[in-house]
LUMZAVO-917162 format. One line per field, with one value per residue: residue in three letters; x, y, z of N, C-alpha, C, CB in turn. Coordinates in steps of 0.1 Angstrom, whole numbers. Glycine has a CB too. Layout:
REM LUMZAVO-917162
residu: c(Ala_...)
nx: c(X_...)
ny: c(Y_...)
nz: c(Z_...)
cax: c(X_...)
cay: c(Y_...)
caz: c(Z_...)
cx: c(X_...)
cy: c(Y_...)
cz: c(Z_...)
cbx: c(X_...)
cby: c(Y_...)
cbz: c(Z_...)
//
This chain:
REM LUMZAVO-917162
residu: c(Met_Lys_Thr_Ile_Ala_Ala_Phe_Val_Leu_Leu_Val_Cys_Leu_Ile_Ala_Val_Gly_Val_Lys_Gly_Gln_Asp_Arg_Ser_Ser_Lys_Gly_Arg_Cys_Phe_Cys_Ala_Asp_Lys_Gly_Ala_Asn_Met_Val_Leu_Val_Lys_Asn_Ile_Glu_Lys_Val_Glu_Ile_Ile_Pro_Pro_Ser_Pro_Ser_Cys_Arg_Lys_Gln_Glu_Ile_Ile_Val_Thr_Leu_Lys_Asn_Gly_Ala_Gly_Arg_Lys_Cys_Met_Asn_Pro_Glu_Ser_Lys_Phe_Thr_Gln_Asn_Val_Ile_Ile_Lys_Ala_Leu_Glu_Lys_Arg_Ser_Gln_Gln_Thr_Ala_Pro_His_Ser_Thr_Thr_Ala_Ser_Val_Pro_Leu_Lys_Asn_Thr_Met_Thr_Ser_Ser_Ser_Ala_Pro_Thr_Ser_Phe_Lys)
nx: c(-1062_-1034_-1027_-1035_-1017_-993_-996_-999_-973_-958_-967_-957_-929_-924_-933_-914_-892_-873_-841_-818_-784_-764_-755_-738_-714_-693_-689_-676_-648_-615_-598_-601_-591_-564_-540_-508_-476_-453_-436_-416_-395_-384_-403_-424_-445_-461_-476_-507_-524_-551_-573_-593_-629_-664_-674_-656_-641_-614_-579_-563_-537_-524_-505_-493_-481_-451_-448_-474_-483_-505_-524_-519_-529_-516_-505_-513_-502_-478_-443_-426_-444_-450_-424_-420_-441_-433_-408_-418_-435_-416_-401_-421_-426_-403_-404_-429_-453_-463_-490_-503_-526_-528_-505_-479_-451_-420_-402_-372_-365_-380_-411_-444_-468_-501_-528_-560_-578_-544_-519_-487_-459)
ny: c(540_542_529_503_496_498_477_454_456_450_424_411_414_398_374_368_364_380_386_395_402_374_351_329_304_305_330_360_357_368_350_319_295_279_290_299_285_297_324_341_363_386_393_404_432_442_432_422_420_405_404_380_384_394_388_370_343_336_343_362_364_383_389_414_414_424_445_444_419_408_396_375_348_339_311_314_298_289_286_303_325_334_344_364_382_389_403_424_437_444_462_481_491_503_526_539_560_552_551_548_532_525_522_529_514_514_485_470_444_429_421_436_446_443_452_448_460_467_483_479_491)
nz: c(380_377_401_396_375_388_406_388_377_399_406_383_385_409_399_380_395_406_421_447_453_448_474_473_481_462_451_435_422_410_400_384_390_411_402_387_398_394_377_352_369_358_340_353_361_381_413_426_456_467_493_511_508_512_486_476_489_491_492_467_443_419_390_370_338_320_290_280_282_296_325_352_373_404_425_458_477_469_473_458_451_477_485_466_473_500_494_479_497_516_501_496_523_527_511_513_530_563_569_545_523_498_473_450_440_424_414_409_388_405_420_425_449_463_485_496_475_471_451_439_421)
cax: c(-1056_-1020_-1025_-1035_-1005_-983_-999_-995_-958_-953_-969_-948_-916_-924_-935_-902_-883_-861_-835_-807_-770_-763_-746_-733_-699_-684_-685_-671_-633_-609_-591_-609_-584_-554_-530_-495_-467_-441_-434_-402_-395_-381_-415_-435_-446_-466_-483_-518_-528_-565_-577_-607_-640_-677_-677_-646_-635_-600_-569_-559_-525_-526_-494_-494_-468_-446_-451_-489_-486_-516_-523_-518_-532_-505_-509_-508_-496_-465_-431_-422_-453_-448_-412_-422_-448_-423_-399_-426_-440_-404_-398_-432_-425_-391_-407_-442_-456_-467_-505_-509_-532_-527_-492_-472_-436_-412_-394_-363_-363_-388_-425_-450_-478_-512_-536_-573_-566_-534_-510_-472_-453)
cay: c(534_541_519_490_495_495_464_446_455_443_410_405_413_387_361_365_358_389_384_405_396_360_348_316_303_306_344_365_358_372_339_308_283_282_298_294_284_305_331_348_376_397_396_409_445_445_422_427_410_408_396_375_394_388_384_360_339_332_353_360_370_385_395_420_411_436_445_442_404_404_393_360_345_330_302_320_288_284_293_313_336_340_351_376_391_394_412_436_444_450_474_491_497_513_536_546_564_541_551_547_520_524_527_525_513_508_475_466_429_422_422_447_440_452_447_452_457_478_480_484_490)
caz: c(370_381_412_389_367_397_411_377_376_411_404_372_391_418_392_373_404_408_434_450_452_452_484_473_485_451_450_422_423_397_396_384_396_420_395_385_409_391_364_353_377_349_332_363_363_395_420_434_466_470_504_511_510_511_473_472_503_491_489_453_439_405_385_356_331_312_276_276_281_303_339_355_387_410_436_470_486_465_479_449_453_490_485_459_482_510_487_475_510_522_492_499_536_527_501_513_543_572_569_531_521_483_469_437_443_415_419_398_387_416_418_433_457_466_495_498_469_470_441_440_409)
cx: c(-1041_-1017_-1025_-1023_-994_-984_-995_-980_-952_-955_-960_-934_-914_-925_-922_-891_-870_-855_-823_-794_-770_-752_-741_-718_-689_-680_-681_-655_-627_-603_-600_-603_-573_-543_-517_-486_-456_-441_-420_-403_-393_-393_-426_-433_-450_-474_-495_-523_-542_-569_-589_-617_-653_-679_-667_-640_-621_-592_-565_-547_-525_-513_-497_-481_-465_-450_-464_-491_-498_-514_-525_-520_-521_-511_-504_-500_-481_-453_-426_-431_-451_-435_-413_-430_-440_-414_-406_-431_-427_-400_-407_-429_-413_-394_-420_-444_-464_-483_-511_-515_-531_-513_-488_-457_-429_-402_-384_-361_-371_-403_-431_-462_-490_-521_-549_-579_-557_-524_-496_-467_-438)
cy: c(532_530_504_486_491_481_453_444_448_428_403_403_401_374_358_361_367_387_393_397_381_358_334_315_306_321_348_367_362_359_327_296_288_291_292_294_293_311_337_361_387_401_403_424_448_432_427_415_413_398_390_385_387_382_372_356_335_344_351_369_372_394_401_418_422_434_442_427_398_403_378_358_336_322_309_311_284_292_304_326_342_348_364_387_397_405_425_443_451_463_485_498_506_526_544_550_553_540_550_533_516_529_522_525_507_497_470_451_422_425_434_439_449_445_455_462_469_473_486_482_490)
cz: c(372_392_406_382_376_403_401_376_388_410_393_377_401_410_384_383_405_421_435_447_456_463_484_478_475_450_436_424_410_391_396_390_406_414_394_397_407_377_364_360_368_341_340_364_376_399_427_444_470_481_502_514_510_497_468_485_503_487_475_451_424_400_372_350_322_297_271_275_290_317_341_370_392_422_449_479_481_471_472_451_467_491_477_467_493_505_484_486_516_514_495_512_536_519_503_528_550_571_555_529_506_479_456_439_431_421_407_399_399_412_428_440_460_477_496_488_468_459_443_425_411)
cbx: c(-1058_-1015_-1038_-1047_-1002_-983_-1013_-1000_-953_-959_-983_-948_-913_-936_-947_-897_-879_-865_-830_-808_-759_-759_-753_-735_-697_-691_-675_-678_-627_-599_-578_-613_-577_-548_-529_-490_-463_-428_-445_-396_-384_-370_-421_-434_-455_-475_-475_-530_-518_-574_-577_-607_-639_-689_-676_-635_-643_-597_-556_-571_-513_-540_-483_-499_-468_-431_-442_-493_-474_-522_-535_-504_-545_-492_-502_-520_-504_-464_-420_-424_-469_-447_-401_-430_-460_-415_-392_-438_-446_-393_-399_-447_-423_-378_-407_-455_-464_-462_-510_-499_-546_-538_-482_-477_-433_-404_-403_-350_-349_-384_-432_-455_-473_-520_-528_-574_-568_-526_-516_-463_-457)
cby: c(541_556_521_489_508_505_463_451_470_449_408_415_425_388_363_378_343_404_370_410_405_351_351_310_289_301_347_379_345_383_336_305_274_269_310_301_270_296_343_350_376_391_383_402_451_458_414_431_410_407_404_364_406_399_396_364_327_321_352_364_363_392_387_436_399_437_436_449_397_393_402_353_339_340_288_327_275_284_283_308_331_328_343_373_383_384_407_432_433_439_470_484_485_507_530_536_576_544_565_550_520_531_524_533_505_518_462_473_426_427_408_461_434_455_447_457_451_481_484_475_502)
cbz: c(358_387_424_380_359_408_416_365_375_423_401_359_398_427_382_365_400_405_436_465_460_439_497_460_490_438_460_419_428_399_404_371_385_426_402_374_412_393_362_339_387_341_325_378_354_396_429_424_479_457_516_522_500_515_463_461_508_481_498_443_444_401_385_357_324_314_270_263_284_298_346_350_388_416_434_477_486_449_481_434_452_501_479_446_488_515_474_466_521_522_478_499_546_522_487_508_542_587_576_520_525_475_479_424_456_408_425_399_387_431_421_424_470_454_509_511_456_483_428_450_399)
//
């Protein structure tokens, strides 16, 4: 009886079309579009750099805004975003150990950065 029940369950699962992780090229990115080209630097609490991965093939830059104003995706190709990332990485390299993969770095009137994903404050 248990064998028949297991067989019926297996047939039902196959008939329903259960499938594993979707390997489409879209993936599961945090940002739906390219993102903003610029935000006010004084409103930025931190920046997260999320490198391409199997689940999302594009690099994503997400800024967390001060005062609970939420998070915003930034355009990684904009000159503004690239400059902010450079400043945050410079600040991080001055304040963290060389072997650290995750860090939290306070930045005055600048942004913070993260990689794989690493966060800086």
